[in-house]
MARRO-937048 format. One line per 5 residues: for each residue x, y, z of C-alpha. Coordinates in pm, 1 decimal, m for minus. Layout:
BEGIN
X:Y:Z; ...
% end
This chain:
BEGIN
1884.5:1287.7:3569.3; 1897.3:980.5:3793.5; 1521.3:930.2:3744.4; 1556.4:963.5:3367.8; 1839.2:708.9:3356.2
1634.6:470.4:3568.4; 1339.4:509.9:3329.0; 1549.2:422.5:3025.4; 1708.3:131.6:3207.3; 1363.8:m28.0:3218.0
1370.9:m54.6:2838.9; 1732.3:m49.2:2729.1; 2023.4:m265.8:2835.6; 2381.1:m269.9:2712.5; 2610.8:m563.1:2784.3
2967.4:m609.1:2662.3; 3019.7:m980.5:2620.6; 3364.3:m1006.8:2460.0; 3581.4:m860.2:2190.6; 3376.2:m1062.6:1943.7
3024.1:m986.7:2060.7; 2856.7:m678.1:2194.6; 2487.3:m638.4:2255.6; 2218.3:m378.7:2309.9; 1843.5:m418.1:2329.9
1533.0:m206.0:2314.7; 1177.3:m300.4:2405.3; 836.3:m163.8:2324.1; 648.6:51.6:2577.6; 444.4:m254.4:2682.7
765.0:m464.3:2700.1; 617.1:m738.9:2478.8; 834.7:m671.3:2172.9; 1214.7:m669.1:2202.2; 1494.2:m608.5:1953.5
1848.0:m724.5:2037.1; 2155.8:m596.9:1854.4; 2492.1:m774.1:1848.2; 2824.3:m773.5:1666.6; 2961.8:m1120.9:1606.5
3302.1:m1150.7:1443.1; 3266.7:m800.4:1302.7; 2919.7:m846.7:1152.0; 2624.7:m655.7:1305.0; 2307.9:m854.9:1369.2
1963.9:m791.9:1514.8; 1689.9:m1025.1:1633.5; 1323.8:m973.8:1724.9; 1121.0:m1146.0:1995.5; 751.2:m1102.0:2071.9
624.4:m1222.0:2409.5; 949.8:m1411.6:2449.8; 919.6:m1603.7:2123.1; 1146.3:m1558.6:1822.0; 997.8:m1362.6:1532.3
1329.5:m1297.2:1357.9; 1648.0:m1481.5:1448.0; 1992.6:m1322.1:1418.2; 1964.9:m1123.2:1094.8; 2248.2:m923.1:937.3
2274.4:m545.3:929.1; 2500.2:m337.4:709.7; 2552.1:m157.0:383.1; 2820.1:m100.0:123.1; 2898.2:245.0:m15.6
3148.7:403.4:m248.4; 3311.7:543.3:66.5; 3351.2:214.4:248.3; 3207.3:m119.0:353.4; 2985.9:m106.7:663.5
2884.4:m472.8:665.8; 3204.2:m643.4:790.9; 3488.8:m563.6:1030.9; 3247.9:m345.1:1225.3; 3305.7:m225.8:1580.7
3028.8:m127.8:1822.3; 3097.4:214.2:1973.8; 2807.0:350.3:2174.8; 2434.4:393.8:2210.1; 2182.1:663.2:2288.9
1819.1:635.1:2390.7; 1506.1:841.2:2348.7; 1132.5:809.5:2402.9; 915.4:899.4:2101.5; 565.8:1034.1:2161.8
397.3:1165.3:1847.7; 35.9:1261.1:1790.6; m94.7:1355.6:1447.8; m404.5:1362.6:1233.8; m406.9:1224.6:884.0
m667.5:1194.8:611.9; m653.1:933.9:333.2; m546.1:640.3:553.7; m721.8:379.1:767.2; m770.1:611.8:1064.4
m770.6:987.1:1114.3; m617.9:1038.4:1459.7; m298.3:857.9:1556.3; m91.5:834.2:1873.1; 254.3:684.6:1811.5
467.2:590.8:2112.0; 798.9:414.1:2075.6; 1134.4:361.9:2240.6; 1428.7:463.7:2025.9; 1777.7:317.7:2033.5
2061.5:459.5:1822.6; 2361.4:229.1:1793.0; 2688.5:377.5:1667.6; 2937.4:161.8:1475.9; 3263.0:217.7:1289.3
3421.8:21.7:1008.1; 3784.0:m80.9:950.0; 3863.3:269.0:819.6; 3711.7:419.7:1138.3; 3421.6:574.3:949.7
3106.9:583.3:1158.0; 2742.0:505.2:1093.1; 2440.4:459.4:1320.5; 2159.8:207.0:1307.5; 1846.6:358.6:1460.4
1565.9:137.9:1594.2; 1221.8:258.0:1701.1; 1007.4:m2.1:1874.5; 637.9:57.5:1943.2; 396.1:m196.3:2084.5
365.6:m401.9:1765.9; 609.7:m241.2:1524.9; 984.5:m236.8:1478.3; 1133.9:22.7:1245.5; 1501.4:77.6:1168.8
1720.6:272.2:932.5; 2084.2:361.7:876.3; 2200.5:716.0:946.9; 2524.0:833.1:786.5; 2722.6:1136.9:909.3
2960.5:1359.9:715.8; 3290.9:1175.5:678.3; 3561.3:1441.4:688.7; 3551.6:1621.0:353.8; 3297.4:1372.9:214.7
2947.7:1527.3:205.2; 2784.2:1280.0:m34.6; 2788.8:907.9:m92.6; 2641.7:633.2:m308.7; 2493.9:331.9:m131.8
2547.5:37.2:m362.9; 2404.6:m245.0:m155.2; 2248.3:m333.2:176.7; 2324.1:m654.2:358.5; 2013.0:m605.9:572.1
1844.2:m941.6:618.4; 1544.1:m1113.2:772.4; 1595.5:m1462.4:914.4; 1270.4:m1633.4:1004.5; 1226.3:m1951.4:1207.9
1214.4:m2255.6:982.2; 847.5:m2319.1:1068.6; 751.1:m1995.9:889.2; 520.3:m1984.5:588.1; 487.7:m1688.7:352.7
239.3:m1465.4:172.1; 454.1:m1309.1:m98.8; 412.9:m1151.6:m441.8; 688.4:m1207.6:m696.4; 874.8:m911.9:m840.5
780.8:m896.1:m1209.2; 1066.6:m924.7:m1462.1; 1192.1:m587.2:m1589.0; 1082.6:m454.9:m1929.9; 831.6:m733.1:m1991.7
453.9:m751.8:m2001.0; 248.8:m499.3:m2194.4; 474.5:m264.3:m2394.3; 771.7:m336.9:m2167.1; 609.7:m159.8:m1871.3
698.2:m395.1:m1582.5; 762.2:m423.9:m1293.6; 426.9:m284.4:m1185.0; 359.3:m478.8:m863.8; 79.2:m677.1:m1029.5
171.6:m1035.5:m943.8; m69.3:m1226.8:m723.3; 18.9:m1328.3:m369.0; 82.5:m1695.8:m304.7; m71.4:m1793.7:27.6
91.6:m2000.0:300.3; 393.5:m2104.9:93.0; 694.5:m2271.0:256.9; 1034.7:m2107.9:305.0; 1179.8:m2236.1:m20.2
1276.1:m2082.2:m348.6; 944.0:m2079.0:m532.6; 996.1:m1810.5:m796.6; 1180.9:m1949.0:m1098.9; 1234.5:m1595.9:m1233.7
1462.9:m1519.5:m936.9; 1350.1:m1161.9:m911.4; 1264.9:m1171.2:m544.4; 946.4:m1037.5:m389.4; 782.2:m698.4:m359.9
699.9:m519.8:m38.6; 490.3:m578.4:161.0; 534.1:m941.8:257.2; 344.7:m1134.1:525.0; 493.1:m1423.7:722.8
326.2:m1671.2:959.5; 573.5:m1776.3:1227.6; 445.4:m2128.9:1283.9; 213.0:m2112.1:1584.9; 385.9:m1801.3:1721.4
214.6:m1524.8:1528.2; 266.5:m1303.6:1226.1; 522.0:m1063.1:1078.3; 452.9:m802.5:809.5; 759.6:m657.5:633.5
765.4:m334.8:435.5; 946.6:m3.2:399.0; 842.3:359.3:425.1; 975.9:707.2:364.3; 1100.7:644.1:9.4
1094.3:958.9:m201.8; 1334.9:1123.3:m443.9; 1629.3:1073.7:m207.4; 1645.3:696.0:m243.8; 1550.1:397.4:m457.1
1270.1:154.2:m379.5; 1376.0:m183.5:m245.1; 1236.0:m535.0:m240.4; 1305.3:m874.2:m83.0; 1550.0:m1118.1:m235.5
1485.1:m1482.6:m294.4; 1511.9:m1701.1:14.7; 1881.7:m1780.0:34.6; 2067.5:m2100.0:107.9; 2158.8:m1939.9:441.1
1791.4:m1911.5:529.4; 1764.9:m1533.6:491.4; 1573.4:m1280.7:283.4; 1779.7:m967.6:216.8; 1707.8:m616.6:95.1
1764.6:m587.1:m279.0; 1788.3:m272.9:m488.1; 1630.9:m242.7:m835.6; 1735.7:m454.3:m1131.7; 1957.8:m266.5:m1375.8
1724.8:m362.2:m1663.8; 1439.2:m149.8:m1525.5; 1354.4:176.2:m1706.1; 1503.2:45.2:m2030.8; 1840.1:5.5:m1856.6
1863.2:376.3:m1779.5; 1960.2:502.7:m1434.7; 2162.6:367.1:m1146.0; 2046.0:84.5:m923.5; 2221.8:247.7:m628.4
2105.0:530.5:m403.7; 2287.2:863.3:m395.9; 2240.6:1073.0:m84.2; 2382.1:1392.7:62.4; 2552.3:1368.2:400.5
2441.1:1365.7:671.2; 2169.7:1137.9:535.2; 1960.5:831.6:605.3; 1812.5:530.5:432.8; 1435.7:469.2:429.3
1280.1:291.4:726.1; 1246.6:m86.5:717.2; 929.2:m181.7:904.4; 845.9:m504.5:1086.9; 494.8:m539.5:1228.5
475.1:m824.6:1479.3; 176.5:m980.2:1655.8; 34.0:m1308.0:1777.2; m290.8:m1218.5:1598.1; m395.8:m1045.4:1278.0
m555.1:m741.9:1443.7; m228.6:m548.5:1467.0; m126.6:m648.4:1114.0; m444.0:m493.7:969.2; m454.6:m190.7:1197.3
m88.4:m83.1:1193.5; m10.1:276.4:1095.4; 369.1:238.7:1100.4; 398.7:340.7:732.4; 280.9:688.8:834.6
410.8:714.8:1192.4; 771.5:748.9:1074.5; 729.5:1020.7:810.9; 604.0:1377.9:786.9; 462.6:1595.6:507.5
727.8:1715.9:261.4; 527.0:2021.8:158.2; 201.4:2195.0:241.4; m114.4:2137.7:43.2; m175.9:2425.3:m197.7
m546.8:2390.9:m124.1; m790.9:2165.6:57.9; m832.1:1854.5:m155.6; m1163.7:1673.4:m181.8; m1178.0:1293.7:m193.5
m1456.1:1065.8:m304.3; m1591.6:827.5:m567.4; m1536.3:830.9:m941.8; m1712.6:683.9:m1243.3; m1476.6:522.3:m1494.4
m1578.2:403.4:m1839.9; m1258.6:228.7:m1947.3; m1272.2:m60.9:m1702.7; m1578.6:m221.5:m1868.8; m1640.7:m22.8:m2189.2
m1265.6:m15.3:m2266.0; m1082.7:196.0:m2528.0; m1387.5:241.3:m2751.7; m1553.5:448.0:m2479.0; m1297.6:724.8:m2522.6
m1538.3:948.2:m2712.5; m1743.8:1250.5:m2617.6; m2085.9:1083.4:m2620.1; m1987.3:786.8:m2401.0; m1817.4:1015.8:m2151.4
m2135.4:1224.3:m2130.0; m2319.8:902.5:m2039.2; m2070.0:839.9:m1760.6; m2094.7:1198.5:m1637.8; m2470.5:1154.8:m1619.5
m2426.7:829.5:m1429.7; m2181.2:989.8:m1186.9; m2429.7:1269.2:m1126.8; m2714.2:1023.7:m1067.9; m2499.0:839.4:m815.0
m2384.6:1163.8:m646.3; m2025.8:1067.5:m730.3; m1772.6:1344.6:m693.0; m1560.4:1256.5:m997.8; m1528.9:1097.9:m1337.7
m1199.3:950.7:m1458.5; m1147.2:990.5:m1833.5; m883.3:737.6:m1925.2; m620.5:681.4:m2195.5; m656.4:808.2:m2555.3
m875.6:1106.6:m2466.4; m618.4:1335.5:m2628.0; m665.0:1183.5:m2974.7; m1027.8:1065.6:m2955.2; m1179.4:1366.2:m2778.6
m911.8:1634.2:m2799.1; m844.0:1931.5:m2577.7; m1104.9:2160.5:m2730.6; m1391.2:1914.2:m2688.0; m1248.5:1812.4:m2351.2
m1302.4:2166.2:m2225.5; m1668.6:2136.8:m2326.9; m1692.0:1801.6:m2150.8; m1536.7:1940.3:m1831.4; m1788.6:2227.8:m1833.4
m2072.9:1981.8:m1885.4; m1948.8:1767.9:m1596.6; m1927.3:2076.5:m1377.0; m2288.7:2161.2:m1456.5; m2374.9:1817.2:m1314.7
m2158.2:1870.6:m1000.8; m1903.1:1617.6:m1125.9; m1530.2:1699.0:m1132.6; m1274.6:1543.0:m1370.2; m959.4:1330.2:m1346.0
m760.0:1282.5:m1669.0; m523.4:996.2:m1758.8; m159.8:1043.3:m1865.9; 120.4:815.6:m1979.8; 431.1:854.5:m1763.9
672.9:731.6:m2022.0; 915.3:931.5:m2234.7; 1222.7:705.1:m2268.1; 1122.4:428.0:m2029.8; 872.1:202.7:m2210.7
676.8:145.5:m2531.2; 319.9:208.6:m2413.4; 148.0:379.3:m2709.1; m151.6:527.9:m2528.8; m168.2:904.9:m2507.9
m123.7:1164.2:m2384.3; 244.3:1066.2:m2402.6; 565.8:1248.9:m2317.8; 399.3:1508.5:m2095.8; 490.9:1386.4:m1747.7
858.9:1288.0:m1764.7; 984.7:1634.8:m1860.6; 961.8:1919.9:m1609.0; 896.1:2181.5:m1877.4; 626.5:1983.5:m2060.8
473.8:1867.9:m1732.7; 429.6:2221.0:m1600.0; 284.5:2340.3:m1930.0; 31.1:2058.0:m1920.3; m56.7:2111.0:m1556.4
m109.8:2481.2:m1614.7; m362.0:2390.2:m1885.2; m528.3:2131.1:m1659.1; m570.0:2391.8:m1387.9; m705.7:2649.4:m1632.8
m983.6:2419.8:m1759.0; m1086.1:2300.1:m1412.7; m943.3:1946.8:m1398.6; m901.5:1832.6:m1037.8; m668.8:1536.6:m1067.6
m467.1:1310.9:m1293.0; m400.5:941.8:m1315.6; m46.4:867.0:m1433.4; 29.4:518.2:m1564.1; 311.2:283.1:m1677.8
612.0:356.4:m1454.0; 794.0:23.3:m1450.2; 1079.3:68.2:m1206.4; 1201.8:136.1:m853.2; 1527.3:313.9:m932.6
1597.2:646.4:m768.5; 1537.3:797.2:m1110.8; 1178.7:665.5:m1094.1; 1125.0:782.2:m737.8; 1231.6:1132.4:m841.8
971.8:1124.3:m1119.4; 692.9:1022.7:m880.0; 789.7:1301.5:m641.7; 832.1:1561.2:m917.2; 486.6:1482.7:m1057.2
331.2:1508.8:m711.7; 510.8:1828.9:m617.1; 436.3:2004.3:m945.5; 74.7:1887.7:m939.5; 28.8:2037.7:m593.7
148.9:2373.9:m728.8; m142.4:2359.6:m973.6; m399.7:2228.6:m726.6; m410.1:1878.0:m875.0; m444.6:1541.2:m703.5
m247.2:1243.2:m836.5; m331.6:872.9:m862.6; m73.2:625.2:m997.3; m131.3:306.3:m1199.1; 118.7:59.6:m1337.1
319.2:176.6:m1041.1; 526.9:84.9:m740.5; 406.1:44.3:m383.7; 345.0:380.5:m214.6; 578.2:402.2:83.8
432.4:651.3:329.4; 314.5:878.0:47.9; m30.2:950.9:190.2; 142.9:1148.5:465.3; 446.8:1271.0:271.2
253.3:1419.6:m22.9; m76.3:1597.6:58.4; m215.2:1569.4:m297.1; m140.6:1197.9:m336.4; m464.6:994.7:m358.6
m363.3:635.6:m425.3; m183.0:374.2:m629.9; m276.9:48.3:m796.6; 26.6:m178.5:m724.7; m187.2:m492.1:m700.9
m362.5:m742.8:m928.2; m652.5:m502.7:m970.9; m985.3:m483.0:m1150.3; m847.9:m463.0:m1505.0; m710.7:m815.5:m1470.9
m1060.7:m934.9:m1382.0; m1163.0:m815.3:m1727.1; m863.1:m962.4:m1906.3; m790.6:m1295.5:m1734.0; m1006.9:m1594.1:m1644.8
m763.0:m1707.7:m1376.9; m793.7:m1377.9:m1193.8; m1175.0:m1398.1:m1210.3; m1153.9:m1751.0:m1071.3; m946.9:m1625.0:m778.0
m1119.3:m1290.6:m717.7; m1264.7:m1384.3:m378.6; m945.0:m1557.3:m265.7; m732.7:m1254.0:m357.1; m973.1:m1015.5:m184.8
m919.4:m1196.0:145.6; m543.5:m1136.1:127.1; m530.7:m762.2:51.0; m644.4:m634.0:395.6; m358.9:m828.0:559.0
m78.8:m743.5:317.2; m104.7:m484.6:38.6; m375.3:m260.9:187.9; m229.3:m297.6:538.2; 63.0:m67.4:452.8
m78.4:174.4:193.0; m383.9:291.4:2.4; m487.1:57.0:m279.7; m670.4:188.9:m585.1; m832.0:m135.7:m695.5
m1104.3:2.5:m923.3; m1370.1:m249.2:m832.2; m1740.7:m290.8:m746.9; m1871.4:m449.5:m1067.0; m2247.5:m486.8:m1082.1
m2251.6:m616.6:m1439.2; m2303.0:m992.5:m1445.1; m2058.2:m1009.0:m1733.6; m1760.5:m775.9:m1749.4; m1846.1:m644.5:m2094.2
m2028.7:m342.3:m2230.0; m2316.1:m562.4:m2347.5; m2330.1:m732.5:m2005.6; m2354.8:m1072.2:m2167.5; m2166.7:m1350.3:m2342.7
m1820.3:m1360.1:m2180.9; m1612.1:m1257.5:m1879.8; m1874.2:m1384.1:m1637.9; m1839.6:m1245.4:m1286.9; m1804.4:m1524.9:m1030.8
m1871.3:m1324.3:m714.5; m2201.2:m1193.3:m578.8; m2334.7:m839.3:m569.5; m2291.4:m840.2:m191.3; m1925.5:m935.7:m236.1
m1875.5:m646.8:m477.0; m2041.4:m396.6:m242.7; m1833.6:m526.4:48.8; m1509.7:m450.9:m134.3; m1606.6:m82.8:m140.6
m1550.2:m98.3:236.3; m1285.5:m368.1:252.8; m1045.2:m196.0:8.4; m924.8:144.6:126.2; m832.7:435.2:m103.4
m932.1:802.8:m69.4; m1045.2:836.4:m431.5; m1213.7:516.5:m548.4; m1256.8:459.2:m923.4; m1559.8:229.5:m922.1
m1651.3:m10.1:m1204.6; m2021.4:67.3:m1232.3; m2174.7:117.9:m1575.9; m2474.0:333.8:m1683.9; m2697.2:28.2:m1732.5
m2650.3:m56.5:m1362.4; m2878.8:234.0:m1272.7; m3170.4:20.7:m1393.8; m3049.5:m341.1:m1407.2; m2876.1:m365.4:m1065.7
m3074.9:m393.8:m741.3; m3199.2:m51.1:m635.2; m3061.1:m100.4:m284.1; m2713.9:m163.2:m428.7; m2727.4:161.8:m623.7
m2854.1:346.5:m315.9; m2563.9:204.1:m115.3; m2310.5:328.3:m370.3; m2464.2:676.7:m357.4; m2349.3:725.6:0.2
m2053.6:491.0:58.5; m1755.8:683.7:205.0; m1397.4:660.5:80.0; m1218.6:811.0:381.0; m1224.1:667.8:730.9
m1174.1:774.4:1091.3; m1113.7:427.3:1230.0; m1045.0:75.7:1102.9; m1072.9:m242.7:1309.1; m1002.5:m604.7:1227.0
m1302.9:m812.4:1332.8; m1223.9:m1161.0:1204.9; m1052.8:m1340.7:921.1; m756.2:m1529.2:785.3; m561.8:m1436.8:470.0
m669.2:m1651.6:177.2; m987.1:m1767.8:353.9; m1207.0:m1477.7:465.8; m1185.4:m1123.7:599.5; m1416.7:m904.9:808.8
m1328.8:m541.3:882.5; m1509.0:m255.4:1055.3; m1456.6:100.5:934.6; m1597.3:418.0:1087.0; m1674.9:737.2:896.0
m1779.3:1007.7:1140.1; m2022.6:834.5:1373.3; m2133.8:568.1:1122.8; m1988.2:217.3:1127.4; m1965.5:m15.2:827.6
m1887.1:m383.8:883.2; m1785.4:m568.7:566.0; m1675.9:m923.1:501.0; m1601.1:m1157.8:211.7; m1561.9:m1534.9:182.1
m1275.1:m1665.7:m31.4; m1355.2:m2030.2:34.2; m1571.0:m2286.4:m141.9; m1812.6:m2353.2:146.0; m2067.4:m2144.6:332.6
m1895.8:m1965.0:620.4; m2084.1:m1927.0:949.2; m1945.3:m1666.0:1188.9; m2041.0:m1514.0:1521.5; m1891.3:m1166.0:1516.2
m1816.9:m948.5:1816.5; m1931.8:m595.7:1733.5; m1942.2:m390.3:2053.5; m1974.7:m66.8:1855.6; m2316.1:m187.7:1730.6
m2439.2:m359.8:2047.1; m2817.6:m344.3:2069.1; m2847.7:m131.4:1755.1; m3069.7:m171.7:1452.2; m2867.8:m219.6:1135.3
m2909.2:m274.1:763.4; m2776.2:m609.7:643.5; m2668.9:m666.3:282.2; m2612.5:m1037.3:227.0; m2662.4:m1330.3:m11.9
m2912.5:m1612.5:16.1; m2837.7:m1974.6:m71.5; m2904.8:m1905.7:m441.0; m2638.9:m1630.0:m430.1; m2903.1:m1361.8:m473.7
m2817.9:m1048.4:m279.9; m3078.9:m899.3:m50.3; m3120.6:m613.7:198.5; m3301.6:m642.0:528.1; m3319.5:m460.9:861.8
m3201.0:m653.0:1165.3; m3055.9:m595.3:1509.7; m2725.1:m671.7:1680.7; m2765.1:m846.0:2016.7; m2709.1:m641.6:2331.7
m2397.1:m849.1:2389.8; m2257.1:m711.2:2063.0; m2262.1:m1055.3:1901.2; m2401.3:m1101.9:1552.5; m2440.8:m1425.7:1357.2
m2380.7:m1413.2:984.4; m2346.6:m1659.6:698.6; m2126.0:m1571.7:401.5; m2176.6:m1764.6:79.9; m1880.0:m1889.0:m128.8
m1766.3:m1595.6:m340.0; m2008.2:m1384.6:m140.2; m1995.1:m1103.1:107.0; m2196.2:m898.4:350.8; m2223.4:m546.1:490.7
m2373.9:m413.5:811.1; m2434.6:m39.9:833.7
% end
């Protein structure tokens, strides 16, 4: 026991300063990251330091419930400590084998009515996670959490990479928020969003010259609402905000109702003096566990998808046959048949189409509208997913005709009511052996691990906006350099990219000119991570795109055993390495306006012969064989709006 106490004393210290201030602290296993907890004049605070430098200054803790206020008049009671050592394997994320080690500190508080709560911190070498744990209060075995006072106070030298929360019930057919606002890079700590809706998770912060912080949350399912960051306040703090009442057509509470004992989701803070740990963190998955077993072994892979370029008019039997044939020629595992198939193809002909696809070794995903009472999106099939009875009827049919997955669209809210719908769809789909992909949706918060049949979400300014908006096309390369450091750092991202048409139209001419190179497009197949990738290739690409590009797409993986950050800076350029089995892929893109010359350190390829996909000075993409120096160094030039791949 004495040895154990001595071990914990290395990491955890408790000091009683006065009746006004009490403190505890917990450090990471490598002692570089430290969280300090204090109570000052009845208000709990925490702060975060990395290598002795402030990442977060004194930031408030607390919540308000219908059973009492736990944000003021709080008294520190006690603490307990534990060492966490967790090993697990996980498909569908950036790496397949994970070792999570952390030091855990549970701090017990009581409010003015002597009701107790705990704030639990887990600190690993580059990640802080914390949540509130609520016990049974006498006869009370349930509560409603109306508000959190949880805050994040950054040093004033901080700049931000944030995406604005979209206004409720706006946009197409009143379907927002759908997490489809662009990130603004390197913005100052000032109120920059005139809509005052705050910012979605995740958010990236540069702490002057002292490193980086990535904020997010994980473990949000049917037992809680999704949260986001507030505007930057006059007090210099971002706080946790719950959903806007106007979401979901005004239906449903903005609070979170939980049974007791219960807990809030985890708030996560990834901290580093470099971007490697931001890109490579697995904290979204380290803190959660599967909620049910997979009903079968699910297969991931690539999908053809007519709607992205050929749009609504492609929802007919003949065009879908063309896409099945293309998928087969590319050795793709799937085809996604998008909105309006119910009225333009119909279930009877759909069964024929599914059989035809099967004869070509191509499986089928089908699109569904999520809505019911929540929005005005007219695309069908409608009113099948929001009702348990109708949903199960539909899924039984899907299973009977051999469909393997569904894409559900147009959610538009983070209320607990919405989170229940996501979870209900996933759970029911698993019963029928179906995978689920979400579009027009919220950020997935640990879902790859929580739900074994979950295969991705959009929740980003994705490929459809490249088709619809000139401004997004103008900024395609810039945006691509941000996603590995923010959105895709915490969850799978179903972007729907890799366009090889020169113009994003069915005719491949006249309008919607693509402003990035073929090498850039191929690189995003590696750079953007999602276990089922809906790619934007079209049947004409089999003959009008470079043969080496088509050959590359025939074998590109969508699941990975390892992911490493090689080089980059959000908003400028990004280079990642991903390993599938024993094969490495190095991919990079240039978001700037000038040629980028890099010397990369690639020890995994030292002295090896590799295939290089790159662009010449005329922005023409080429393939050549080359060799990485024995030192592991490799020189590469990336053209503006261009990219490269080594494999």
